[in-house]
C-alpha positions as CSV (number, residue, x, y, z in Angstrom):
1,M,-13.8,26.4,10.2
2,D,-10.1,27.4,10.4
3,A,-8.0,26.4,7.4
4,A,-5.6,24.6,9.6
5,L,-6.6,21.0,10.3
6,F,-4.2,20.2,13.1
7,T,-4.5,23.2,15.5
8,P,-2.1,23.9,18.4
9,E,-5.0,23.2,20.8
10,L,-5.5,19.7,19.4
11,R,-1.8,18.9,19.5
12,A,-1.6,20.0,23.2
13,E,-4.6,17.9,24.0
14,L,-3.0,14.8,22.4
15,A,0.4,15.5,24.0
16,A,-1.3,15.2,27.4
17,L,-2.4,11.6,26.7
18,E,-0.4,8.7,28.2
19,Q,2.5,7.8,25.9
20,P,3.2,5.7,23.9
21,H,-0.3,5.8,22.5
22,P,-1.6,3.3,19.9
23,S,-3.3,6.0,17.8
24,F,-1.8,7.0,14.4
25,L,-3.1,10.5,15.0
26,V,-1.3,10.9,18.4
27,S,2.0,9.7,16.8
28,L,1.5,12.1,13.9
29,L,0.8,15.2,16.0
30,T,3.2,14.7,19.0
31,R,6.4,13.4,17.4
32,E,8.9,16.0,16.5
33,E,11.2,14.2,14.0
34,P,11.8,16.4,11.0
35,A,10.1,13.8,8.7
36,I,7.0,13.7,10.8
37,Q,6.8,17.5,11.0
38,A,7.1,17.7,7.3
39,F,4.4,15.1,6.8
40,R,2.1,16.9,9.2
41,D,2.6,20.2,7.3
42,Q,2.0,18.3,4.0
43,I,-1.4,17.0,5.2
44,N,-2.4,20.5,6.3
45,T,-1.6,21.7,2.8
46,W,-3.7,19.0,1.2
47,W,-6.5,20.0,3.6
48,E,-6.4,23.5,2.3
49,H,-7.2,22.2,-1.2
50,V,-10.5,20.6,-0.1
51,P,-13.5,22.9,-0.7
52,S,-14.9,24.2,2.5
53,L,-18.3,22.6,1.9
54,A,-16.7,19.1,1.9
55,R,-14.6,19.6,5.1
56,T,-17.0,19.2,8.0
57,G,-17.3,15.4,8.1
58,L,-13.8,14.8,6.9
59,A,-12.3,17.1,9.6
60,S,-13.9,15.1,12.4
61,R,-12.6,11.8,11.0
62,L,-9.1,13.2,10.4
63,T,-8.8,14.2,14.0
64,H,-10.2,10.9,15.4
65,L,-8.2,8.6,17.7
66,E,-9.5,5.4,16.2
67,N,-7.0,4.2,13.6
68,E,-9.6,2.8,11.3
69,V,-11.6,6.0,11.2
70,F,-8.5,8.2,10.8
71,F,-6.9,6.2,8.1
72,Q,-10.1,6.0,6.0
73,A,-10.2,9.8,6.1
74,F,-6.5,10.0,5.3
75,A,-7.0,7.7,2.3
76,E,-9.8,9.9,1.0
77,L,-7.7,13.1,1.5
78,A,-4.6,11.5,-0.1
79,V,-6.5,10.3,-3.1
80,H,-8.2,13.7,-3.5
81,E,-4.7,15.3,-3.5
82,I,-3.3,12.7,-5.9
83,M,-6.1,13.3,-8.4
84,R,-5.8,17.1,-8.0
85,Y,-2.1,17.0,-8.6
86,H,-2.7,15.0,-11.8
87,D,-5.3,17.5,-13.1
88,I,-8.3,15.3,-12.1
89,G,-10.8,17.4,-10.2
90,V,-13.6,16.2,-7.8
91,V,-16.9,17.4,-9.1
92,E,-19.0,16.0,-6.3
93,H,-17.6,14.8,-3.0
94,A,-18.7,11.8,-1.0
95,E,-21.0,12.6,1.8
96,E,-20.0,9.8,4.1
97,A,-16.9,7.7,4.8
98,G,-16.3,5.1,2.1
99,G,-18.7,6.8,-0.3
100,W,-18.4,7.6,-4.0
101,M,-17.4,10.8,-5.6
102,K,-17.7,12.1,-9.1
103,V,-14.4,13.2,-10.7
104,A,-13.5,14.7,-14.0
105,S,-10.3,15.4,-16.1
106,S,-9.3,19.0,-16.2
107,D,-10.5,19.5,-19.8
108,G,-13.9,18.1,-18.7
109,G,-13.6,15.4,-21.4
110,H,-14.0,12.4,-19.0
111,E,-16.1,11.9,-15.9
112,F,-16.2,8.8,-13.7
113,G,-17.1,7.6,-10.2
114,L,-14.3,7.1,-7.7
115,G,-14.7,5.2,-4.5
116,V,-12.0,5.0,-1.8
117,V,-11.8,2.4,1.0
118,A,-8.9,2.1,3.3
119,Y,-7.2,-1.2,4.1
120,L,-5.3,-1.5,7.4
121,P,-3.5,-4.9,7.2
122,E,-4.0,-7.0,10.3
123,V,-0.2,-6.8,10.7
124,Q,-0.6,-3.0,11.2
125,M,-2.2,-3.8,14.5
126,R,0.7,-6.0,15.5
127,G,3.8,-4.9,13.5
128,S,5.0,-3.9,10.1
129,N,7.2,-4.8,7.2
130,T,8.8,-1.4,7.8
131,V,9.8,-2.4,11.3
132,F,11.2,-5.7,9.9
133,R,13.3,-3.7,7.5
134,H,14.5,-1.5,10.4
135,L,15.6,-4.7,12.2
136,I,17.5,-5.9,9.2
137,R,19.3,-2.5,8.9
138,E,20.3,-2.8,12.6
139,L,21.5,-6.4,12.2
140,N,23.6,-5.4,9.2
141,R,25.6,-3.1,11.4
142,I,27.2,-6.1,13.1
143,H,30.8,-6.6,12.3
144,H,31.5,-10.3,11.9
145,H,32.4,-12.9,9.4
146,Y,29.2,-15.1,9.3
147,L,26.6,-14.6,6.6
148,F,23.2,-15.5,7.9
149,S,19.5,-15.6,7.1
150,V,16.6,-14.2,9.2
151,Y,13.2,-15.8,9.4
152,L,10.4,-13.7,10.9
153,K,7.9,-16.2,12.4
154,K,5.9,-13.7,14.5
155,W,5.4,-10.0,13.5
156,L,7.4,-7.3,15.3
157,P,5.5,-4.7,17.2
158,Y,5.8,-1.1,16.2
159,D,7.5,0.0,19.3
160,F,10.1,-2.8,19.6
161,D,13.8,-2.0,20.2
162,P,16.1,-4.0,17.8
163,R,19.2,-3.5,19.9
164,P,18.6,-6.4,22.3
165,I,18.2,-8.7,19.3
166,K,21.4,-7.3,17.8
167,R,23.3,-7.9,21.0
168,A,22.0,-11.4,21.4
169,L,22.9,-12.2,17.8
170,Q,26.4,-10.8,18.4
171,V,26.8,-13.1,21.4
172,W,25.7,-16.1,19.3
173,L,28.1,-15.4,16.5
174,D,30.9,-15.0,19.0
175,S,30.0,-18.3,20.6
176,L,30.3,-20.0,17.2
177,D,34.0,-18.9,17.1
178,D,34.9,-19.9,20.7
179,G,33.2,-23.3,20.3
180,S,30.6,-22.9,23.0
181,W,27.8,-23.2,20.4
182,H,27.6,-26.0,17.9
183,G,25.2,-25.9,14.9
184,K,24.0,-23.4,12.4
185,Y,20.6,-22.4,13.8
186,A,19.4,-20.2,16.6
187,E,16.2,-18.4,17.6
188,Y,15.2,-15.3,19.5
189,R,11.8,-15.5,21.2
190,D,9.7,-13.5,23.7
191,Q,6.0,-12.8,24.1
192,N,6.0,-10.4,21.2
193,I,8.8,-11.6,18.9
194,H,9.9,-14.8,17.3
195,L,12.9,-14.9,15.0
196,E,15.0,-17.7,13.6
197,F,18.6,-17.3,12.3
198,S,20.6,-19.7,10.1
199,I,24.3,-19.5,9.2
200,L,24.8,-19.6,5.4
201,D,28.6,-19.1,5.0
202,K,31.7,-17.9,6.8
203,L,33.9,-15.2,5.4
204,N,37.7,-14.9,5.8
205,Q,37.5,-11.5,7.4
206,D,35.0,-9.3,9.3
207,A,32.4,-7.5,7.3
208,T,29.0,-5.7,7.6
209,S,25.8,-6.3,5.6
210,L,25.8,-9.9,6.8
211,V,22.1,-10.6,6.2
212,R,21.9,-12.5,3.0
213,F,18.3,-13.8,3.1
214,R,15.2,-12.8,5.0
215,I,11.8,-14.4,5.1
216,S,8.6,-12.9,6.5
217,P,5.2,-14.6,6.7
218,L,3.4,-15.0,3.4
219,Q,0.6,-12.5,3.3
220,T,-0.5,-12.7,-0.4
221,P,-3.5,-15.0,-0.1
222,D,-4.9,-13.2,2.9
223,V,-4.3,-9.7,1.4
224,L,-6.0,-10.7,-1.9
225,G,-9.0,-11.8,0.1
226,K,-9.1,-8.5,1.9
227,V,-8.8,-6.6,-1.3
228,R,-11.9,-8.5,-2.5
229,D,-13.7,-7.6,0.7
230,C,-12.9,-3.9,0.1
231,I,-14.1,-4.0,-3.5
232,E,-17.3,-5.7,-2.4
233,S,-17.9,-3.0,0.2
234,L,-17.5,-0.3,-2.4
235,L,-19.9,-2.1,-4.8
236,E,-22.5,-2.3,-2.0
237,R,-22.2,1.4,-1.4
238,A,-22.4,2.0,-5.2
239,E,-26.1,1.0,-5.0
240,K,-26.7,3.9,-2.8
241,D,-24.5,6.8,-3.9
242,A,-22.4,6.1,-6.9
243,P,-22.9,8.5,-9.8
244,P,-25.2,6.8,-12.4
245,D,-24.2,6.0,-16.0
246,L,-20.5,6.6,-15.5
247,P,-17.5,4.2,-15.3
248,L,-16.8,3.2,-11.7
249,V,-13.3,2.9,-10.2
250,A,-12.8,1.3,-6.8
251,T,-9.7,2.4,-5.0
252,V,-8.2,0.3,-2.2
253,F,-5.7,2.4,-0.2
254,C,-3.2,0.5,2.0
255,N,-1.2,1.9,4.9
256,E,1.6,-0.6,4.1
257,T,3.4,-1.4,0.9
258,W,1.3,-3.9,-1.1
259,S,3.2,-7.2,-1.0
260,L,1.5,-8.5,-4.1
261,P,3.6,-9.9,-6.9
262,D,2.0,-8.9,-10.3
263,T,1.4,-12.6,-11.3
264,F,-0.6,-13.3,-8.1
265,L,-2.6,-10.1,-8.5
266,Q,-3.4,-10.6,-12.2
267,D,-4.4,-14.2,-11.7
268,Y,-6.6,-13.2,-8.8
269,L,-8.4,-10.4,-10.8
270,Y,-8.4,-11.8,-14.3
271,G,-7.9,-15.6,-13.9
272,K,-5.3,-17.6,-15.8
273,P,-4.4,-16.0,-19.2
274,D,-5.0,-18.0,-22.4
275,Y,-1.9,-16.5,-23.8
276,S,1.1,-14.6,-22.4
277,F,4.0,-13.1,-24.3
278,N,7.1,-11.3,-23.0
279,W,9.7,-9.4,-24.9
280,T,12.5,-6.8,-24.4
281,T,12.7,-3.6,-26.4
282,H,16.0,-2.3,-27.9
283,G,16.0,0.1,-25.0
284,G,16.0,-2.7,-22.5
285,R,12.4,-2.3,-21.3
286,V,10.6,-5.5,-20.6
287,E,7.0,-5.6,-21.8
288,Q,4.3,-8.2,-21.4
289,L,1.1,-9.0,-23.1
290,K,-1.6,-11.2,-21.7
291,S,-4.8,-12.4,-23.4
292,Y,-8.0,-13.4,-21.5
293,Q,-11.4,-14.7,-22.4
294,Q,-14.2,-14.2,-19.8
295,D,-15.5,-17.7,-20.3
296,T,-12.1,-19.3,-19.6
297,S,-11.2,-16.9,-16.8
298,K,-14.0,-18.0,-14.6
299,Y,-11.8,-17.9,-11.5
300,G,-10.9,-14.3,-11.9
301,V,-12.7,-11.7,-9.8
302,F,-13.4,-9.5,-12.9
303,S,-15.0,-12.4,-14.8
304,E,-18.0,-12.4,-12.4
305,E,-21.0,-10.9,-14.0
306,R,-21.9,-8.9,-11.0
307,L,-18.6,-7.1,-11.1
308,S,-19.3,-5.9,-14.7
309,R,-20.4,-2.6,-13.2
310,L,-16.8,-2.0,-12.0
311,S,-14.6,-0.5,-14.7
312,A,-11.3,-0.7,-12.8
313,V,-9.6,-1.3,-9.5
314,V,-6.9,1.0,-8.2
315,L,-4.4,-0.3,-5.6
316,A,-2.7,2.6,-3.8
317,D,-0.4,2.7,-0.8
318,K,2.0,4.8,1.1
319,E,5.4,4.0,2.5
320,W,8.4,5.8,4.0
321,A,11.5,6.0,1.8
322,R,14.5,8.0,3.1
323,D,12.3,9.9,5.6
324,K,9.9,10.9,2.8
325,V,6.4,9.6,2.1
326,V,6.2,7.8,-1.2
327,F,2.9,6.7,-2.9
328,T,2.4,3.8,-5.3
329,L,-0.7,3.5,-7.5
330,R,-1.7,0.9,-10.0
331,V,-4.8,0.9,-12.2
332,L,-6.1,-2.5,-13.2
333,H,-8.9,-2.2,-15.9
334,N,-11.8,-4.6,-16.1
335,P,-11.9,-5.8,-19.7
336,W,-15.5,-7.0,-19.3
337,A,-16.9,-3.8,-17.7
338,E,-20.3,-2.5,-18.8
339,R,-18.7,0.9,-19.1
340,P,-15.0,0.6,-19.9
341,L,-12.7,3.3,-18.4
342,P,-10.9,5.2,-21.2
343,R,-7.2,4.9,-20.8
344,D,-6.6,8.6,-20.9
345,C,-8.8,9.2,-17.8
346,L,-5.9,8.1,-15.7
347,G,-3.2,8.4,-18.4
348,E,-0.3,9.4,-16.2
349,F,-0.6,6.4,-13.8
350,A,0.7,2.9,-14.3
351,Q,-2.2,0.9,-15.8
352,F,-2.8,-2.7,-16.8
353,C,-5.3,-2.0,-19.5
354,T,-6.9,-3.4,-22.7
355,I,-4.9,-2.6,-25.8
356,G,-7.0,-4.5,-28.2
357,T,-9.7,-7.2,-28.6
358,E,-10.3,-10.0,-31.0
359,G,-13.8,-11.4,-30.7
360,D,-14.2,-12.6,-27.1
361,T,-10.5,-12.2,-26.4
362,A,-9.1,-9.1,-24.6
363,H,-5.4,-8.3,-24.8
364,L,-4.0,-6.4,-21.8
365,A,-0.6,-4.9,-21.2
366,W,1.1,-2.4,-18.8
367,D,1.1,1.2,-19.8
368,N,3.3,3.8,-17.9
369,I,4.7,1.0,-15.8
370,K,7.5,3.3,-14.5
371,R,5.0,5.7,-13.0
372,I,4.0,3.4,-10.2
373,R,5.9,5.3,-7.4
374,F,5.8,9.0,-6.9
375,R,5.8,11.8,-4.3
376,L,3.5,14.7,-3.8
377,P,4.7,18.2,-3.0
């Protein structure tokens, strides 16, 4: 097939659809902002790096209007490019969506199985943290002398316009000055949006950047449960097509920044540590060591015997930063894996990995922690 993935004919066909369209693909191929154009070209470049024999099924999914189908294919393509950029090549490609591939370091010294499953947060269907941040930026353009907090009680839709909220908030702040409103609380609500505002302080003169505190719905427990579901789906597929006798790495790729504090994530995967030690180096770097025993970490996902086949979990995501796509990637090693993943397999990435053992105790710490976020050319 033609090397170009997004052909002019496809773009013209999608442009003829009724707008706005809920499909990620339609947005990607019909919007003409410079950042979107650059991202489109970037994906086409990644596509050229995929061997021709592996393109057929992937192409049909990367040009699919269903968001779940498209983003699963995008996740596979992005991980393929991330690995290639870091000198890790795909030896055998997955034959189906969500399947396992065999990858190897450039020197051929390490091989392991890599599975990729996409995670579209439920909030992606209704709104986004990115949209919330856009709202906060808009509210911070108000000139006034009240500092306030914003509590998001209902997720914002992707296509919402923040300007009516900004105008309503401006009217409210003015009414506090003229005495027509008494109290420190107000809310904005319609069928799609529910926000609450609270006055925190009053300044002596007008200023911008008035938002001092913002709260969005807590996602962590739900997200962790969905991560577990994604890992389980990859393990089920492993019975069918994972490369035998190799370490297996399950990658969960999110279309939204992972809102997972390290402590929540580590407790969920490893259980409560028996010992934790933090120190700061002379250079100002904060380091942390945690020790676990499988018997006492029974509430951690990795402590389950059936997950011993899994050598590591990779959490990856993409986000927009200054009109550029930025990726984050964290490797979390399973200290009780049947086939541990050598650290230098993924040596350039941020890894929470085993740095030593004493009897039944595994000591884990972060390596390359500053390498969590990166861009691709």
